[in-house]
C-alpha positions as CSV (number, residue, x, y, z in Angstrom):
1,M,19.4,23.8,11.5
2,I,18.4,26.8,13.7
3,L,16.8,25.6,17.0
4,R,13.9,27.5,18.4
5,T,13.1,25.1,21.3
6,S,12.1,26.7,24.6
7,T,13.2,25.6,28.0
8,V,9.6,24.2,28.6
9,A,9.8,22.2,25.3
10,L,13.2,20.7,26.3
11,A,11.8,19.7,29.6
12,F,8.9,18.0,27.9
13,V,11.2,16.0,25.7
14,A,12.9,14.6,28.8
15,T,9.5,13.8,30.3
16,A,8.3,12.1,27.1
17,Q,11.5,10.0,26.9
18,S,11.0,8.9,30.5
19,A,7.4,8.0,29.8
20,V,8.3,6.0,26.7
21,Q,11.0,4.1,28.7
22,A,8.5,3.3,31.4
23,R,6.0,2.0,28.8
24,M,8.7,-0.2,27.2
25,G,8.6,-2.2,30.4
26,M,4.9,-2.7,30.3
27,R,4.2,-3.3,26.6
28,H,1.1,-5.4,27.4
29,T,-1.1,-2.5,28.4
30,P,-1.8,0.7,26.6
31,S,-0.7,3.6,28.8
32,P,-2.8,6.7,29.4
33,M,-1.7,9.9,27.7
34,L,0.5,12.3,29.7
35,H,-1.6,14.7,31.7
36,A,0.3,17.9,31.2
37,K,0.1,19.3,27.7
38,A,3.3,20.7,26.2
39,K,3.5,24.4,25.8
40,C,4.1,24.6,22.1
41,A,2.7,27.4,20.0
42,D,3.4,26.2,16.5
43,T,4.5,23.3,14.3
44,A,8.1,24.6,14.3
45,C,8.3,24.1,18.0
46,A,7.1,20.5,17.7
47,C,9.8,19.9,15.0
48,D,12.4,21.2,17.4
49,M,11.2,19.0,20.2
50,I,11.4,15.9,17.9
51,S,14.9,17.0,16.8
52,Q,16.0,17.0,20.5
53,A,14.4,13.5,21.0
54,L,15.8,11.7,18.0
55,T,19.4,10.6,17.3
56,G,21.2,10.0,14.1
57,V,22.1,11.9,10.9
58,N,19.1,13.6,9.2
59,S,16.7,12.5,11.9
60,T,14.9,15.8,11.5
61,L,14.9,17.8,8.3
62,E,13.3,21.2,7.5
63,P,12.9,23.0,4.1
64,S,15.8,25.3,5.1
65,D,18.1,22.2,5.0
66,G,17.9,22.5,1.2
67,A,19.0,19.4,-0.8
68,Y,19.0,17.1,2.1
69,Y,15.3,17.9,2.7
70,E,14.4,17.8,-1.0
71,D,15.9,14.3,-1.3
72,F,13.5,13.0,1.4
73,E,10.5,15.0,0.0
74,D,11.1,13.6,-3.5
75,I,10.8,10.0,-2.3
76,N,7.0,10.2,-2.9
77,Y,6.2,8.4,-6.2
78,S,3.9,11.0,-7.6
79,A,5.2,14.6,-8.0
80,A,1.7,15.8,-6.9
81,C,2.4,14.2,-3.4
82,R,5.6,16.1,-2.7
83,L,4.3,18.6,-0.2
84,P,6.4,21.0,1.9
85,A,6.1,19.6,5.4
86,A,7.2,21.8,8.3
87,C,9.7,19.0,8.9
88,I,10.4,15.4,7.9
89,V,11.3,13.2,10.8
90,N,13.2,9.9,10.4
91,P,12.9,7.7,13.5
92,K,15.2,4.7,13.4
93,D,13.1,2.2,15.4
94,A,9.9,1.7,17.2
95,Q,11.1,3.4,20.3
96,E,11.8,6.6,18.3
97,V,8.5,6.4,16.6
98,S,7.0,6.2,20.1
99,Q,8.8,9.3,21.1
100,V,7.6,11.1,18.0
101,M,4.0,10.1,18.6
102,T,4.1,11.1,22.2
103,I,5.3,14.6,21.2
104,L,2.8,15.0,18.4
105,S,-0.2,13.8,20.4
106,E,0.7,16.0,23.4
107,T,1.3,19.1,21.3
108,G,-1.7,18.5,19.1
109,T,0.5,18.6,15.9
110,K,-0.8,17.4,12.6
111,F,1.2,14.6,10.9
112,S,1.3,12.2,8.0
113,V,3.1,8.8,7.8
114,R,5.1,7.5,4.8
115,S,6.5,4.1,4.2
116,G,7.6,3.9,0.5
117,G,5.5,6.9,-0.7
118,H,3.9,5.0,-3.5
119,N,0.3,6.1,-2.8
120,Y,-0.6,8.7,-5.4
121,I,-3.2,10.7,-3.3
122,P,-1.8,14.0,-2.1
123,G,-1.9,14.1,1.7
124,F,-2.0,10.4,2.4
125,A,1.8,10.0,2.7
126,S,2.6,13.7,2.7
127,I,1.6,16.9,4.4
128,D,2.1,20.6,3.9
129,E,3.8,23.1,6.2
130,S,0.9,22.7,8.7
131,G,2.3,19.4,9.9
132,V,5.1,16.8,10.3
133,L,5.9,14.0,7.9
134,I,6.9,10.8,9.7
135,S,9.2,8.9,7.3
136,L,9.6,5.2,8.1
137,S,12.5,4.7,5.6
138,Q,15.0,4.0,8.3
139,L,12.9,1.1,9.7
140,N,14.3,-1.1,7.0
141,S,15.6,-4.2,8.9
142,T,14.9,-7.8,8.0
143,E,15.2,-10.6,10.5
144,L,14.6,-14.2,9.4
145,S,13.5,-16.5,12.2
146,Q,15.8,-19.3,13.2
147,D,13.5,-22.0,11.7
148,K,13.0,-19.7,8.6
149,S,9.2,-20.0,8.9
150,S,8.8,-16.2,9.2
151,I,10.6,-13.0,8.7
152,K,10.3,-9.7,10.5
153,V,10.3,-6.8,8.0
154,G,10.4,-3.1,8.8
155,P,7.9,-0.9,6.9
156,G,10.6,1.2,5.4
157,N,11.8,-1.6,3.2
158,R,11.2,-1.9,-0.5
159,W,10.0,-5.3,-1.7
160,E,13.1,-5.8,-3.8
161,A,15.2,-5.7,-0.6
162,V,13.0,-8.2,1.2
163,Y,13.1,-10.6,-1.7
164,A,16.9,-10.1,-2.1
165,T,17.1,-11.4,1.5
166,L,14.9,-14.4,0.9
167,V,15.5,-15.7,-2.6
168,P,19.0,-16.9,-1.9
169,Q,17.5,-18.9,1.0
170,G,15.0,-20.6,-1.4
171,L,12.2,-18.6,0.2
172,M,9.6,-15.9,-0.5
173,V,6.8,-14.0,1.2
174,V,3.5,-12.9,-0.3
175,G,4.3,-9.3,-1.1
176,G,4.5,-6.6,-3.8
177,R,4.8,-7.3,-7.5
178,V,7.1,-4.4,-8.2
179,G,10.5,-4.0,-6.4
180,P,10.5,-0.3,-5.6
181,V,7.1,-0.3,-3.9
182,G,7.3,0.1,-0.1
183,V,6.3,-2.6,2.4
184,G,4.1,-0.6,4.8
185,G,1.4,0.9,2.5
186,L,1.0,-2.3,0.5
187,M,0.6,-4.4,3.6
188,L,-2.1,-2.2,5.1
189,G,-4.0,-1.8,1.9
190,G,-4.3,-5.5,1.2
191,G,-1.4,-6.2,-1.1
192,M,-1.9,-8.0,-4.4
193,S,0.8,-10.5,-5.1
194,Y,2.0,-12.9,-7.8
195,F,1.2,-15.6,-5.3
196,S,-2.3,-14.5,-4.1
197,S,-4.2,-17.3,-5.8
198,E,-2.3,-19.8,-3.7
199,Y,-1.7,-17.9,-0.5
200,G,-4.1,-14.9,-0.4
201,L,-3.4,-11.2,-0.2
202,A,-0.2,-9.9,1.5
203,M,-2.2,-8.9,4.6
204,D,-3.4,-12.6,5.0
205,N,0.2,-13.7,5.5
206,V,1.0,-11.6,8.5
207,K,2.0,-13.5,11.7
208,S,2.2,-10.4,13.9
209,Y,2.3,-6.6,13.8
210,E,4.4,-4.4,16.0
211,V,2.3,-1.2,16.5
212,V,2.9,2.2,18.1
213,L,-0.4,3.6,19.3
214,G,-1.4,7.2,19.5
215,N,-0.2,7.7,23.0
216,G,3.2,6.2,22.2
217,T,2.6,2.7,23.7
218,I,4.2,-0.2,21.7
219,V,2.3,-3.4,21.4
220,T,2.7,-6.6,19.4
221,A,-0.6,-8.0,17.9
222,S,-1.1,-11.5,16.7
223,A,-4.1,-13.8,16.1
224,D,-3.6,-15.6,19.4
225,N,-2.6,-13.0,21.9
226,E,-4.4,-10.3,23.9
227,Y,-4.3,-7.9,21.0
228,S,-6.0,-10.3,18.5
229,D,-8.8,-7.7,17.9
230,L,-6.1,-5.2,16.8
231,Y,-4.5,-7.8,14.7
232,K,-7.8,-8.4,12.9
233,G,-8.5,-4.7,12.7
234,L,-5.2,-4.1,10.8
235,R,-6.3,-6.5,8.1
236,G,-8.6,-3.9,6.6
237,G,-8.5,-1.0,9.0
238,A,-5.3,0.5,7.7
239,T,-4.0,3.6,9.5
240,N,-7.0,4.0,11.9
241,F,-5.2,2.5,14.9
242,G,-1.5,3.3,15.0
243,I,1.8,3.1,13.1
244,V,3.0,-0.4,12.3
245,T,6.7,-0.5,12.9
246,N,7.3,-4.2,12.0
247,Y,5.5,-6.9,10.1
248,E,6.3,-10.5,10.9
249,L,5.4,-12.4,7.7
250,Y,5.0,-16.1,7.0
251,T,7.6,-17.4,4.5
252,H,7.1,-20.0,1.8
253,T,9.6,-22.1,-0.1
254,M,10.3,-20.9,-3.6
255,G,12.9,-21.9,-6.2
256,N,12.9,-21.0,-9.8
257,M,9.7,-20.3,-11.6
258,Y,8.3,-20.2,-15.1
259,M,8.0,-16.7,-16.7
260,E,7.2,-15.3,-20.1
261,A,6.1,-11.8,-21.3
262,R,4.2,-11.1,-24.5
263,V,3.0,-7.9,-26.2
264,F,-0.1,-7.9,-28.5
265,S,-1.4,-5.3,-31.0
266,P,-4.2,-2.8,-30.1
267,N,-6.6,-4.6,-32.5
268,Q,-6.3,-7.7,-30.3
269,T,-7.5,-6.0,-27.2
270,S,-11.0,-7.4,-27.3
271,D,-9.7,-11.0,-27.8
272,F,-7.2,-10.3,-25.0
273,F,-10.1,-9.6,-22.5
274,Q,-11.9,-12.8,-23.6
275,A,-8.6,-14.7,-23.0
276,I,-8.4,-13.3,-19.4
277,A,-12.1,-14.4,-18.8
278,E,-11.3,-17.9,-20.1
279,Y,-8.2,-18.1,-18.0
280,Q,-10.3,-17.2,-14.9
281,K,-12.8,-20.0,-15.7
282,K,-10.1,-22.7,-16.1
283,G,-6.5,-21.8,-15.8
284,Q,-6.8,-19.8,-12.6
285,L,-8.0,-22.9,-10.8
286,D,-4.4,-23.9,-10.9
287,T,-3.3,-21.7,-8.0
288,K,0.4,-21.8,-8.9
289,S,-0.4,-19.7,-12.0
290,S,-0.8,-16.0,-12.2
291,I,-0.8,-13.2,-14.8
292,S,0.0,-9.5,-14.8
293,A,-1.7,-7.6,-17.6
294,Q,-1.8,-4.0,-18.6
295,I,-3.1,-2.1,-21.6
296,L,-1.2,0.8,-23.1
297,E,-1.9,2.8,-26.3
298,T,0.6,0.4,-28.0
299,G,-1.6,-2.6,-27.0
300,P,-1.9,-5.3,-24.3
301,T,1.2,-6.5,-22.4
302,L,1.1,-9.8,-20.5
303,L,3.3,-11.4,-18.0
304,L,2.8,-15.2,-17.4
305,L,4.1,-16.7,-14.1
306,Y,4.0,-20.2,-12.7
307,S,5.5,-20.7,-9.3
308,E,7.4,-23.8,-10.2
309,P,10.0,-24.5,-13.0
310,T,8.1,-26.0,-15.9
311,Q,7.4,-25.7,-19.6
312,H,4.3,-24.4,-21.3
313,P,1.9,-24.6,-18.2
314,E,-1.6,-25.8,-19.3
315,A,-3.1,-23.0,-17.1
316,F,-2.2,-20.5,-19.8
317,E,-3.7,-22.2,-22.8
318,A,-6.1,-19.3,-23.4
319,F,-3.2,-17.0,-23.9
320,Y,-1.1,-19.4,-26.0
321,A,-4.0,-19.5,-28.4
322,L,-3.9,-15.7,-28.9
323,E,-1.8,-15.0,-32.0
324,P,0.2,-13.2,-33.1
325,Y,2.4,-11.6,-30.4
326,T,5.8,-10.0,-29.9
327,S,8.0,-11.6,-27.3
328,L,9.1,-9.3,-24.5
329,M,10.7,-12.1,-22.5
330,T,10.9,-15.6,-24.0
331,A,9.6,-18.5,-21.9
332,T,12.2,-19.4,-19.3
333,N,12.7,-20.5,-15.7
334,G,14.2,-18.0,-13.4
335,S,14.0,-16.4,-10.0
336,L,11.6,-13.9,-8.5
337,M,14.4,-11.3,-8.8
338,D,14.3,-11.8,-12.6
339,V,10.6,-10.9,-12.5
340,L,11.3,-7.8,-10.5
341,A,14.0,-6.7,-13.0
342,L,11.4,-6.9,-15.8
343,A,8.5,-5.1,-13.9
344,G,10.3,-2.4,-11.9
345,S,11.1,0.2,-14.5
346,R,7.5,1.5,-14.8
347,F,7.6,2.9,-11.3
348,V,10.3,5.5,-12.0
349,T,8.5,8.8,-12.4
350,G,10.8,11.7,-11.9
351,D,8.6,14.8,-12.1
352,I,5.6,12.9,-13.3
353,R,2.2,13.3,-11.5
354,V,0.1,10.2,-11.2
355,Y,-3.5,9.5,-10.3
356,G,-6.0,6.7,-10.7
357,E,-9.1,5.1,-9.2
358,T,-10.5,1.6,-8.9
359,F,-13.7,-0.6,-9.0
360,S,-14.4,-4.3,-9.1
361,H,-16.8,-6.7,-10.9
362,K,-17.4,-10.4,-11.4
363,A,-15.3,-11.8,-14.2
364,D,-16.8,-11.3,-17.7
365,G,-15.0,-10.8,-21.0
366,D,-17.7,-8.8,-22.7
367,L,-18.0,-6.4,-19.7
368,M,-14.2,-6.0,-19.6
369,N,-14.4,-4.9,-23.3
370,D,-17.3,-2.5,-22.6
371,L,-15.4,-0.9,-19.7
372,Y,-12.3,-0.5,-21.6
373,N,-14.2,1.3,-24.4
374,I,-15.6,3.7,-21.8
375,F,-12.1,4.3,-20.6
376,I,-10.9,5.1,-24.1
377,E,-13.8,7.5,-24.7
378,E,-13.0,9.4,-21.5
379,T,-9.3,9.5,-21.9
380,A,-9.7,11.0,-25.4
381,N,-10.4,14.2,-23.4
382,L,-7.1,14.2,-21.6
383,P,-5.0,17.3,-22.0
384,A,-1.9,17.3,-24.1
385,G,1.0,15.4,-22.6
386,A,-1.1,13.1,-20.4
387,N,-0.9,9.4,-20.8
388,W,-2.9,6.4,-19.5
389,T,-2.5,2.8,-18.4
390,W,-5.4,0.3,-17.9
391,V,-4.8,-2.6,-15.6
392,P,-7.4,-5.4,-15.0
393,N,-6.2,-7.6,-12.1
394,P,-7.9,-11.0,-12.3
395,V,-8.6,-12.3,-8.8
396,A,-9.4,-15.9,-8.0
397,P,-12.2,-17.0,-5.6
398,N,-9.6,-18.6,-3.5
399,V,-8.3,-15.1,-2.5
400,A,-11.6,-14.5,-0.5
401,T,-11.5,-18.1,1.0
402,I,-7.9,-17.7,2.3
403,G,-8.7,-14.3,3.7
404,Q,-10.8,-15.8,6.4
405,Q,-7.9,-17.8,7.8
406,Y,-5.5,-16.7,10.5
407,G,-8.0,-14.5,12.2
408,G,-9.9,-13.3,9.2
409,N,-9.8,-10.0,7.3
410,L,-12.3,-7.2,7.1
411,L,-12.6,-6.7,3.3
412,G,-15.9,-8.5,2.8
413,L,-14.8,-10.2,-0.4
414,E,-17.2,-12.4,-2.3
415,E,-15.9,-15.9,-3.3
416,A,-16.1,-15.4,-7.0
417,A,-13.7,-14.8,-9.9
418,Q,-13.4,-11.0,-10.2
419,E,-11.5,-8.1,-11.6
420,W,-9.9,-5.3,-9.5
421,Y,-8.9,-2.4,-11.6
422,E,-5.7,-0.4,-11.3
423,W,-5.9,2.2,-14.0
424,F,-4.0,5.4,-13.8
425,I,-3.1,8.6,-15.6
426,T,0.3,10.4,-15.7
427,W,1.0,14.0,-16.6
428,E,3.4,16.8,-15.7
429,D,1.6,20.2,-15.7
430,S,0.1,20.9,-12.3
431,T,-2.5,23.2,-13.9
432,Q,-4.1,20.1,-15.4
433,D,-4.7,18.5,-12.0
434,T,-8.4,19.4,-11.8
435,T,-9.1,18.2,-15.3
436,I,-7.4,14.9,-14.7
437,H,-9.4,14.3,-11.5
438,E,-12.7,15.2,-13.2
439,I,-12.0,12.7,-16.0
440,S,-11.0,10.1,-13.5
441,S,-14.3,10.5,-11.6
442,R,-16.3,10.2,-14.8
443,I,-14.5,7.0,-15.7
444,T,-15.3,5.4,-12.3
445,E,-18.9,6.6,-12.4
446,R,-19.6,5.3,-15.9
447,C,-17.8,2.0,-15.4
448,T,-19.6,1.4,-12.2
449,Q,-22.9,2.0,-13.8
450,A,-22.1,-0.3,-16.7
451,A,-21.1,-3.1,-14.4
452,E,-24.2,-2.6,-12.3
453,A,-26.4,-2.6,-15.4
454,K,-25.2,-6.1,-16.1
455,D,-25.6,-7.2,-12.5
456,L,-21.9,-7.9,-12.3
457,L,-20.7,-5.0,-10.0
458,L,-19.0,-5.9,-6.8
459,P,-18.9,-3.4,-3.9
460,Y,-15.3,-4.0,-2.9
461,L,-12.8,-1.2,-3.6
462,F,-9.1,-2.2,-3.5
463,M,-7.4,0.3,-1.1
464,N,-4.0,0.1,-2.7
465,T,-5.3,1.6,-6.0
466,A,-8.3,3.6,-4.8
467,G,-8.9,7.3,-5.5
468,K,-9.1,10.2,-3.2
469,D,-12.9,10.4,-2.9
470,Q,-13.7,6.7,-3.1
471,K,-15.5,5.2,-0.1
472,V,-13.1,2.3,0.5
473,L,-14.0,1.4,4.1
474,Q,-17.8,1.5,3.3
475,S,-17.1,-1.1,0.5
476,F,-16.1,-3.6,3.1
477,G,-19.7,-3.8,4.5
478,T,-21.4,-2.4,7.6
479,E,-20.4,-5.2,9.9
480,N,-16.7,-4.8,9.1
481,V,-16.8,-1.1,9.3
482,D,-18.4,-1.4,12.8
483,Y,-15.5,-3.7,13.8
484,I,-13.0,-1.1,12.6
485,K,-14.7,1.6,14.6
486,T,-14.8,-0.6,17.8
487,V,-11.1,-1.4,17.5
488,A,-10.2,2.3,16.9
489,A,-12.2,3.4,19.9
490,K,-10.3,0.9,22.1
491,Y,-6.8,1.5,20.9
492,D,-7.0,5.2,20.1
493,P,-9.5,6.5,22.6
494,E,-8.1,10.1,22.3
495,Q,-8.6,9.8,18.5
496,V,-5.1,10.9,17.7
497,F,-5.2,9.2,14.3
498,Q,-8.6,10.8,13.5
499,K,-7.9,14.3,14.8
500,L,-4.3,14.8,13.9
501,Q,-3.5,12.5,11.0
502,N,-3.6,14.5,7.8
503,S,-5.5,12.2,5.5
504,G,-6.2,8.6,4.6
505,F,-9.1,6.2,4.5
506,L,-10.2,7.1,8.0
507,I,-13.3,6.4,10.0
508,R,-13.6,10.1,10.7
509,D,-14.8,10.5,7.1
510,L,-17.5,7.9,7.3
């Protein structure tokens, strides 16, 4: 890499490092920003300053680094999100993230933050040549507590790595349902889990967060310390306050579990939706049960899970009555790692572009069928080569109840059986982007209107699967939005994450 760093820039790096070291000794109080602004004329200068501050192989990469840079750029799940950042920086710990944020805030450099890169909205975990992409992939440590009641997990981990650490110990955490998904984005967005009916969302199972604020200060927030307001803010407020560099998660005992996967024909789709609605009335009351469903052109696919080893759980009677079916995985008792092996392949995309949106409604089989028919009508207009997947996520009332524990979350969920949709479209030709987004918007608009007409629409929008123009924060309710604004004003008074962060579900857009 060719260095363009000036003498002034190098001097600032040393000053920034000294300031970070001083802050590390007083982690309990956010420190003021440095008074003297760095003399940096462009983003390339900021990249060079970061290069001087960080250690390790590939700590800073630029497009001129060729294949090494491309490997890091291509981590993003959707090809549409692989943007040519001025540089990709790879801090190895919270201290280096602090150094990066100090430099970026002082130079006024735009940035984006990426954990696993699974979000499919361009600019959320990516940025073009106008800014710096902060990759958290090297923050991938796991540290199980001595009593095994919690585990500290770096945001750069993939869920398969976290579970691989825990499953041999007879433990699990409430985390992602697909192994390749990154920890950081899922945790901040809420996090649907196979175990959510029993333990709530992933964000409801965080004991503490380690956070780097906009001025580089590092704090640890929990429900019962001086940063309890930040702790609660992070349970809905996402990237509006800082960069989470470690999640301390509660662990739960877990041995083998019941699992089975079935595939049905397209002409059974209507009956399949009625079975889901029936399951939500009765079977989902057994919080050890969960299902994962998706509809493809080839028909519905269903994964049945029960978090204890058993045979033929009564909770799934609505699905056992649905005949005929093709067995994708015969009923068995196995580990969570076996489930990941079955579910993980659909997240390998190569050069595929991905986009989708979301909405939610109270559980109702007839409405589910109506909405699916709208989806089919609209996707009939997809350009050649595009494909679709329709994913209704059945959510139990208990998810909202649990969400108010351990400091409460800010999602504003109603205690009712409901569906959170996770539909998406895949394609390859970038010239089709606008068409795909227009079709997606019509799907959301028409489905929202149909649910509202039956008085079954819910305001909540699931952040993990929301689209680029959806008003996610507003869906939490005015009181919760005001709380997020208050916490952001306290912990990011210079509005670093509003002014310099490239994109996201940010309060600047309210």
